[in-house]
C-alpha positions as CSV (number, residue, x, y, z in Angstrom):
1,M,-8.1,2.3,29.1
2,S,-8.3,3.1,25.4
3,G,-9.8,5.7,23.2
4,F,-12.5,3.2,22.4
5,E,-14.0,3.2,25.9
6,G,-17.7,3.4,25.8
7,S,-17.8,3.8,22.0
8,Y,-18.9,0.3,20.9
9,G,-22.6,0.6,20.5
10,G,-22.8,-2.4,18.2
11,H,-20.3,-1.0,15.7
12,A,-17.9,-3.9,15.2
13,A,-15.5,-1.9,13.0
14,R,-14.6,0.2,16.1
15,I,-12.9,-2.6,18.0
16,S,-10.2,-5.2,17.4
17,D,-10.4,-8.9,18.0
18,Q,-8.5,-8.4,21.3
19,A,-11.0,-6.0,22.8
20,V,-12.0,-6.8,26.4
21,M,-15.6,-5.6,26.8
22,E,-17.6,-4.6,29.9
23,C,-21.4,-4.6,30.4
24,K,-22.4,-1.1,31.3
25,I,-25.4,-2.4,33.2
26,C,-23.9,-5.0,35.6
27,W,-20.1,-4.5,34.8
28,S,-19.6,-8.1,33.8
29,V,-16.5,-8.5,31.6
30,Y,-16.1,-10.4,28.4
31,D,-12.5,-11.3,27.7
32,P,-11.9,-13.0,24.3
33,A,-8.9,-14.8,25.8
34,I,-11.3,-16.6,28.2
35,G,-14.5,-16.7,26.2
36,D,-17.8,-17.5,27.9
37,P,-17.9,-20.9,29.6
38,T,-21.6,-20.4,30.5
39,R,-22.5,-20.3,26.9
40,Q,-19.7,-22.7,25.7
41,I,-18.0,-19.9,23.9
42,D,-14.4,-21.0,23.2
43,P,-11.4,-19.0,24.3
44,G,-10.1,-16.9,21.5
45,T,-13.6,-15.8,20.3
46,P,-13.6,-12.1,19.6
47,F,-16.6,-10.1,21.0
48,T,-17.7,-9.3,17.4
49,A,-17.8,-13.0,16.6
50,L,-20.2,-14.0,19.3
51,P,-23.5,-15.7,18.3
52,E,-26.3,-13.4,17.4
53,D,-28.4,-14.7,20.4
54,W,-25.5,-14.1,22.9
55,S,-26.2,-11.8,25.8
56,C,-24.6,-10.8,29.1
57,P,-24.3,-14.0,31.2
58,T,-25.1,-12.0,34.3
59,C,-27.9,-9.6,33.4
60,S,-28.9,-10.7,29.9
61,A,-28.0,-7.3,28.4
62,E,-27.6,-7.1,24.6
63,P,-24.1,-6.9,23.2
64,Q,-24.6,-3.2,22.1
65,N,-24.8,-2.4,25.8
66,F,-21.2,-3.3,26.3
67,M,-18.4,-0.8,26.3
68,V,-14.7,-1.3,25.7
69,L,-12.8,-1.9,28.9
70,R,-9.4,-2.1,27.1
71,D,-8.3,-3.0,23.6
72,P,-4.7,-4.1,23.2
73,G,-5.2,-4.3,19.4
74,A,-6.7,-0.9,19.0
75,E,-3.8,0.8,17.3
76,A,-3.2,-2.0,14.8
77,H,-7.0,-2.1,14.2
78,L,-7.2,1.6,13.5
79,R,-4.2,1.4,11.2
80,A,-5.8,-1.5,9.3
81,Q,-9.0,0.6,8.9
82,R,-7.0,3.5,7.5
83,I,-5.2,1.2,5.1
84,K,-8.5,-0.3,4.0
85,A,-10.1,3.1,3.5
86,A,-7.1,4.5,1.6
87,T,-6.9,1.5,-0.8
88,E,-10.6,1.6,-1.4
89,R,-10.3,5.3,-2.5
90,L,-7.3,4.4,-4.7
91,E,-9.2,1.6,-6.4
92,A,-12.3,3.8,-6.9
93,D,-10.2,6.6,-8.4
94,F,-8.5,4.4,-11.0
95,T,-11.7,2.4,-11.7
96,E,-13.3,5.7,-12.6
97,V,-10.3,6.6,-14.9
98,W,-10.6,3.1,-16.5
99,H,-14.3,3.6,-17.3
100,A,-14.1,7.3,-18.3
101,K,-10.8,7.6,-20.2
102,M,-8.9,4.3,-20.7
103,R,-11.4,1.6,-21.8
104,D,-11.0,2.3,-25.5
105,V,-7.3,2.9,-25.5
106,P,-5.7,0.3,-27.8
107,L,-2.9,-0.8,-25.5
108,V,-5.0,-1.6,-22.5
109,N,-5.4,-5.2,-21.4
110,K,-9.1,-5.9,-21.0
111,A,-8.5,-9.2,-19.2
112,L,-7.4,-7.1,-16.2
113,K,-9.1,-4.9,-13.7
114,V,-8.1,-2.2,-11.1
115,Q,-7.0,-3.9,-7.9
116,A,-4.9,-2.8,-4.9
117,V,-2.6,-5.7,-3.8
118,G,-0.5,-6.1,-0.6
119,F,-1.0,-2.7,0.9
120,R,0.6,-2.4,4.3
121,A,2.0,0.2,6.8
122,H,5.6,1.2,6.1
123,E,7.6,3.9,8.0
124,G,4.6,6.1,8.5
125,Q,3.2,5.5,5.0
126,I,1.0,3.0,3.3
127,M,2.5,1.1,0.4
128,G,1.5,-1.6,-2.0
129,V,1.0,-2.4,-5.7
130,L,-1.8,-1.1,-7.8
131,I,-2.8,-3.2,-10.8
132,S,-4.8,-1.7,-13.7
133,P,-5.4,-2.7,-17.3
134,W,-2.7,-0.3,-18.4
135,F,-0.1,-0.3,-15.7
136,M,1.3,-1.9,-12.5
137,N,2.7,0.6,-10.1
138,L,4.3,0.5,-6.7
139,I,2.3,3.1,-4.7
140,L,3.1,5.1,-1.6
141,L,0.1,6.7,0.2
142,P,0.2,8.9,3.3
143,D,-1.0,7.3,6.5
144,T,-1.8,10.2,8.9
145,Q,0.1,12.8,6.9
146,D,-1.3,15.3,4.4
147,W,0.2,15.0,0.9
148,S,-2.2,17.4,-0.8
149,A,0.6,19.7,-1.5
150,L,2.6,17.2,-3.6
151,V,3.7,18.7,-7.0
152,T,2.5,16.5,-9.9
153,G,5.4,15.2,-11.9
154,E,8.0,15.8,-9.2
155,K,10.4,12.9,-8.7
156,E,11.7,11.4,-5.5
157,V,14.1,8.5,-4.8
158,V,13.0,6.2,-2.0
159,D,15.3,3.6,-0.4
160,F,14.1,0.1,0.4
161,P,16.1,-2.9,1.6
162,S,16.4,-4.1,-2.0
163,G,17.6,-0.8,-3.4
164,A,16.6,2.8,-4.4
165,Y,13.5,3.4,-6.4
166,E,12.3,6.5,-8.3
167,F,8.7,7.6,-7.5
168,I,6.7,10.3,-9.3
169,H,4.3,12.5,-7.3
170,N,0.7,12.8,-8.3
171,T,-2.7,13.7,-6.9
172,R,-6.2,12.5,-7.6
173,E,-9.6,13.7,-6.4
174,M,-10.4,10.7,-4.1
175,T,-6.9,9.5,-3.3
176,G,-5.3,12.9,-2.8
177,G,-1.6,13.0,-3.0
178,Y,0.3,9.8,-3.7
179,K,3.7,8.6,-5.1
180,A,4.0,6.0,-7.9
181,C,6.9,3.9,-9.2
182,S,6.2,2.2,-12.5
183,L,6.7,-1.6,-12.6
184,F,5.0,-2.6,-15.8
185,S,3.4,-0.6,-18.6
186,P,1.7,-1.6,-20.8
187,M,0.3,-4.8,-19.3
188,G,0.1,-7.1,-22.4
189,D,2.2,-9.8,-20.9
190,F,-0.5,-10.8,-18.4
191,T,-3.3,-13.1,-19.5
192,R,-5.2,-13.4,-16.2
193,Q,-5.8,-11.1,-13.2
194,Q,-4.4,-13.7,-10.9
195,D,-1.1,-13.7,-12.8
196,A,-0.8,-10.0,-12.2
197,V,-1.8,-10.4,-8.5
198,D,0.9,-13.1,-8.1
199,V,3.6,-10.8,-9.6
200,A,2.4,-7.9,-7.4
201,N,2.7,-10.1,-4.3
202,A,6.1,-11.2,-5.4
203,V,7.2,-7.6,-5.8
204,M,6.0,-6.8,-2.3
205,Q,8.2,-9.6,-0.9
206,A,11.2,-8.9,-3.1
207,I,11.4,-5.2,-2.4
208,F,12.1,-5.9,1.3
209,D,14.8,-8.5,0.5
210,P,18.3,-7.1,0.9
211,A,19.6,-9.9,-1.3
212,N,18.2,-8.1,-4.3
213,R,20.2,-4.9,-3.6
214,A,23.3,-6.0,-5.5
215,E,21.5,-6.3,-8.8
216,T,19.0,-3.6,-8.3
217,D,20.8,-0.7,-6.7
218,R,22.3,1.5,-9.4
219,R,23.7,4.3,-7.2
220,A,27.3,3.0,-7.8
221,D,26.7,3.0,-11.5
222,I,25.3,6.5,-11.5
223,R,28.2,7.8,-9.4
224,A,30.7,6.2,-11.7
225,Q,29.0,7.7,-14.7
226,R,29.1,11.2,-13.1
227,E,32.8,10.8,-12.2
228,A,33.5,9.9,-15.8
229,Q,31.7,12.9,-17.0
230,L,33.6,15.2,-14.6
231,A,36.8,13.7,-15.8
232,A,35.8,14.3,-19.4
233,Q,34.9,17.9,-18.5
234,T,38.4,18.4,-16.9
235,D,39.8,17.2,-20.2
236,G,37.8,19.8,-22.1
237,D,35.1,17.5,-23.4
238,D,31.4,18.3,-23.2
239,P,30.1,16.2,-20.3
240,D,26.6,16.1,-21.7
241,K,27.5,14.4,-25.0
242,D,28.2,10.8,-25.6
243,D,30.7,9.3,-28.1
244,T,28.0,9.3,-30.8
245,G,27.1,13.0,-30.3
246,G,23.9,12.2,-28.5
247,D,22.9,13.8,-25.2
248,T,23.4,11.8,-22.0
249,E,22.4,12.5,-18.5
250,P,22.8,10.3,-15.5
251,A,19.4,9.0,-14.5
252,A,18.4,8.6,-10.9
253,P,17.7,5.1,-9.8
254,T,14.4,4.0,-11.3
255,R,12.2,0.9,-11.7
256,R,13.9,-2.3,-10.8
257,A,13.6,-5.7,-12.5
258,L,12.5,-7.5,-9.4
259,I,10.6,-10.2,-11.2
260,T,11.6,-10.0,-14.8
261,A,14.3,-8.1,-16.8
262,G,13.0,-4.8,-18.1
263,L,9.9,-3.2,-16.6
264,G,8.1,-1.1,-19.2
265,S,8.4,2.5,-20.1
266,D,8.0,5.7,-18.1
267,L,4.8,6.4,-16.3
268,Q,1.9,6.6,-18.6
269,P,-0.8,9.3,-18.4
270,D,-3.3,8.7,-15.6
271,A,-0.8,6.4,-13.8
């Protein structure tokens, strides 16, 4: 039995396509794997996809009088609902920013709109790409955790199969706490929304491809730079100066050129 038992009441969002339903009047069972031969309902038809005039084949009870007997897809369905709700809040948050603060900024690309692309569950978090007229960011959202205590501006390096990426913590009124890794900013190279969506989907594939790690993971470079600085310090040189007298500091792994070489500047305001 699942946590959905008895909770249907005609609310389709509460059950998955795999839900096995039971009439609470006569106890007849509707199993989507079987369908309803008496009404020529094909196997594989979810309860929520039954015709509007369908009723219990035994007692003619309306569908809202059925309850959930078991729902093998309940966990995945609930996760999908959480992802949908989280991405809708994210889109609403940045659409508000677009209309309130960014619309008249010269560098924005008015051919684009705010859109969440490819969001999915990943290691207890929700991740995807957020497109806006002024940036494209890889975003991490909490799933069931509370990120309200994230410190805005704090940095965190997160490992993926393709390499290590630097995220900046932030919070917004509707979204709450989230983590953002800048991919593109500004967005002048995109002429259509679909072009940006195609790149966002490609990023979501590339980031999980270990074949990209060799050219994207800079940990070895950073370690070598630090070792060179330590060696220079041993020789009495200032490890925080380069040969031209400028300050240098080894940066943590940051945005990766997954699709093109060079991915914009640091995170912009309201990113």
